[in-house]
C-alpha positions in Angstrom: -0.1 0.3 -0.3 1.1 4.0 -1.1 2.7 5.4 1.9 6.3 7.0 3.0 7.8 8.1 6.2 8.6 11.6 7.6 10.4 12.8 10.8 8.3 13.9 13.6 9.8 14.9 17.3 6.0 14.0 18.9 3.0 11.6 18.7 1.4 12.5 21.7 -0.6 16.0 21.2 -0.3 18.8 24.3 -4.0 17.4 24.8 -3.1 13.8 25.0 -4.0 13.0 21.4 -2.1 10.4 19.6 -2.0 10.4 15.4 -0.2 8.0 13.8 -1.1 8.3 10.4 -1.5 11.2 8.0 -4.0 10.5 5.2 -6.6 7.5 5.4 -8.1 5.1 2.3 -11.2 5.1 3.6 -12.7 6.8 0.6 -15.6 8.5 2.9 -16.9 11.6 0.4 -17.7 13.6 3.3 -13.8 13.5 4.7 -13.1 16.7 6.8 -9.3 15.5 7.4 -8.9 16.5 3.6 -9.6 19.9 4.5 -6.4 22.7 2.8 -6.4 24.1 6.6 -4.5 21.0 7.9 -2.0 21.7 5.4 -1.2 18.4 4.6 1.6 18.3 1.5 0.8 15.2 -0.4 -1.4 13.2 -2.0 -4.4 12.0 0.7 -4.5 8.1 0.1 -0.5 8.1 0.3 -0.2 7.6 3.8 2.5 9.7 5.5 4.1 7.5 8.2 5.8 9.3 11.3 8.9 7.3 11.8 10.0 5.2 14.9 6.5 6.7 16.0 6.6 3.8 18.9 9.8 5.0 20.2 8.3 8.4 20.6 5.1 7.5 22.0 7.3 5.1 24.7 10.1 8.4 25.0 7.0 10.8 25.9 4.7 8.4 28.1 7.1 7.5 30.4 8.0 11.6 30.6 4.2 12.1 31.9 3.7 12.7 35.5 0.3 11.6 35.4 -2.0 8.9 34.3 -4.1 10.6 32.0 -6.7 8.7 28.6 -4.9 8.7 25.7 -6.8 8.8 21.9 -6.8 8.4 18.6 -8.2 8.8 16.3 -9.6 12.2 15.4 -7.4 12.7 12.0 -6.6 9.5 11.0 -8.5 5.7 11.7 -5.5 4.0 13.5 -7.0 1.1 11.3 -6.5 2.3 7.8 -5.2 -0.7 5.7 -1.7 0.1 6.6 -2.2 -0.9 9.8 -2.9 -4.6 9.5 1.5 -4.4 7.8 2.4 -1.8 9.8 0.9 -2.4 13.1 1.6 0.5 14.9 -0.7 1.2 16.1 -1.0 -2.5 18.2 2.8 -1.6 19.2 1.4 1.3 20.8 -1.2 0.0 22.6 1.0 -2.7 23.8 2.8 0.2 25.3 0.4 1.4 26.9 -1.0 -2.0 28.8 2.7 -1.9 30.0 2.7 1.2 31.6 -0.6 0.0 33.7 -1.1 4.2 34.3 -2.9 4.9 31.4 -5.7 4.9 29.5 -6.9 4.4 25.7 -10.4 6.1 23.6 -9.9 5.3 20.2 -12.4 6.3 17.6 -12.7 4.2 14.5 -14.8 2.6 11.2 -13.2 0.0 11.0 -13.9 -4.4 12.3 -9.7 -4.5 12.2 -10.4 -2.9 15.8 -10.7 -6.7 16.9 -6.8 -7.5 16.1 -6.6 -6.1 19.1 -8.9 -6.6 21.7 -6.6 -8.7 23.7 -5.1 -5.4 24.7 -7.7 -3.4 24.9 -9.2 -5.8 27.3 -6.4 -5.7 29.7 -6.2 -2.5 29.8 -9.8 -2.2 31.0 -8.8 -4.4 33.0 -6.7 -1.7 34.7 -7.9 1.1 33.9 -10.0 2.4 31.1 -10.2 1.4 27.7 -13.3 3.2 25.1 -13.7 2.1 21.6 -15.7 4.4 19.8 -17.4 3.9 16.7 -18.8 6.2 13.8 -22.1 5.4 12.4 -23.8 7.7 9.7 -25.6 5.6 7.7 -28.1 2.5 8.3 -28.9 1.7 4.4 -25.6 -0.8 4.2 -26.2 -0.1 0.0 -26.2 3.4 0.7 -22.9 3.5 3.3 -20.4 1.5 0.6 -20.9 4.6 -1.5 -20.3 7.1 1.0 -17.8 5.2 3.2 -16.7 3.1 0.6 -13.5 1.5 1.4 -14.5 0.5 5.5 -16.2 -1.9 7.6 -20.0 -1.7 7.0 -22.4 -0.1 9.4 -23.7 -3.6 10.0 -19.6 -5.4 11.0 -19.3 -1.8 13.0 -22.5 -2.7 15.1 -21.3 -6.3 15.8 -17.6 -5.2 17.2 -20.2 -2.4 19.3 -21.9 -5.5 20.6 -18.5 -7.3 21.0 -16.7 -4.5 23.1 -19.9 -4.6 25.0 -19.6 -8.4 26.0 -16.1 -7.5 26.7 -16.5 -4.9 29.2 -15.1 -2.2 27.0 -17.2 1.1 27.1 -18.1 1.9 23.7 -20.1 5.6 22.5 -20.9 5.9 18.8 -20.8 9.0 17.0 -23.3 9.6 15.2 -21.5 12.5 12.2 -21.5 13.8 10.0 -25.4 13.5 8.4 -25.3 14.7 5.4 -28.2 16.8 4.0 -30.7 14.5 0.8 -28.5 11.7 1.4 -28.8 9.8 4.7 -30.6 12.3 6.8 -33.9 11.0 7.3 -36.1 10.1 10.2 -36.2 6.1 8.7 -31.8 6.3 8.8 -31.6 8.3 12.6 -33.7 5.0 14.0 -32.6 2.3 12.0 -28.8 3.6 13.8 -30.1 4.0 17.6 -31.5 0.9 17.1 -28.1 -0.1 16.6 -26.7 2.2 19.7 -29.7 0.4 22.2 -28.9 -3.0 21.2 -25.4 -2.5 21.1 -25.9 -0.4 25.0 -23.2 1.6 24.4 -22.6 4.3 26.8 -22.7 7.8 24.6 -23.2 8.8 21.9 -21.2 11.7 20.4 -23.8 14.4 17.8 -23.0 18.1 16.5 -26.1 18.6 15.0 -27.6 16.9 11.9 -25.3 18.0 9.1 -21.9 18.5 8.1 -19.5 20.8 7.8 -17.1 22.0 4.3 -14.1 23.6 3.9 -11.6 24.2 1.2 -10.1 21.1 -0.2 -13.0 18.6 1.8 -16.3 20.3 -0.4 -14.0 20.0 -3.6 -13.9 16.2 -3.2 -17.4 16.4 -1.9 -18.6 18.3 -4.7 -16.6 15.7 -6.6 -18.2 12.7 -5.4 -22.0 14.1 -5.4 -21.5 14.9 -9.1 -20.2 10.9 -9.6 -22.3 9.4 -7.3 -25.0 11.1 -6.6 -26.4 13.7 -10.3 -28.2 17.4 -9.1 -27.4 16.9 -5.1 -24.1 19.1 -5.8 -26.5 22.4 -6.9 -28.7 21.6 -4.1 -25.7 21.7 -1.5 -25.1 25.4 -3.8 -28.2 26.1 -3.9 -29.1 25.3 0.0 -25.4 26.4 1.7 -23.1 28.4 -1.0 -20.3 28.2 0.5 -20.9 28.1 4.2 -18.7 26.1 7.2 -22.0 25.2 8.3 -24.7 22.9 6.3 -27.3 21.9 8.6 -30.3 19.9 7.1 -33.3 21.0 6.6 -34.5 18.3 8.9 -32.4 19.5 11.6 -35.1 20.1 14.2 -36.9 17.2 13.8 -34.2 14.7 13.7 -32.6 16.2 16.8 -36.3 15.8 18.7 -36.3 12.6 17.9 -33.0 11.4 19.1 -32.5 13.4 22.1 -35.9 11.6 22.8 -34.6 8.3 22.1 -31.6 8.7 24.3 -33.0 9.9 26.9 -35.9 7.1 27.2 -32.9 5.2 26.7 -30.2 6.3 29.1 -27.5 6.7 26.6 -25.4 10.1 27.2 -26.0 11.9 24.1 -24.9 15.7 25.0 -21.9 15.2 23.5 -20.1 17.4 26.8 -21.3 14.9 28.6 -19.7 12.1 26.6 -16.3 13.8 25.8 -16.5 14.3 30.1 -17.3 11.0 30.4 -14.2 9.4 28.0 -11.8 11.6 29.2 -12.7 10.2 32.7 -9.2 8.5 33.8 -10.6 5.7 36.1 -8.2 2.5 38.0 -9.5 -0.1 38.7 -9.0 -0.9 42.2 -12.0 1.6 42.6 -9.7 5.4 42.8 -10.2 7.7 41.0 -9.1 11.1 39.2 -10.2 13.2 36.6 -8.6 15.3 34.5 
């Protein structure tokens, strides 16, 4: 798989985020990481790998004075296809598993995370592991169009169920919801049924719509022309060059989302969900907040 190496001095950000790759091969038509503001100077599908990432990560972990939750997946999915070959994500999880003083919260769209359930389970017996899955599209055929090179929604649902059975906390990212494409009540109810059945702890949702910036908008529009003829013009007429593109169904979908989550005891305010994810725990009964 096409990739190249680059030198970096750090792997962990000041906010304890870990990104091991730059770029992605999932092919999601809405991907914000393609935006020009991130100043990626290489082809998005030519994955940039951070040289000596595991060694740098371990060195940074050793110097940390306080335990915390290490997060990954914000900018690049840690379980892209290249991970099967390089195993950098797994190696970093092994570092955390041996340290006993750090938890992990992983965001992915890939069932490849199942390869590392042994490490996630072990980390979770000592501190805390959280598996976060993005779900956008209940219809499997539509999912393969919007997110073509990644595990389908049904496959991700199966991962959530297995993680729950292993007593690993799970969170769903219900975003983005694309106006005129998957912003229907049927789609929302189907995804929420998955969340209820999988027993997720919380759902991250920033509203029913999507965002677009220079770079990501160009790619998105090109895919609309290819996969959804006529929809691009509706976006142009409705949103122009706006960053926030809320669904015309936003109010109705928001009410359904709130009511169902409240009924089933699912955390649904994103501030509450993030607070829960970042809360560090030791399994000896002590609790620390960071």
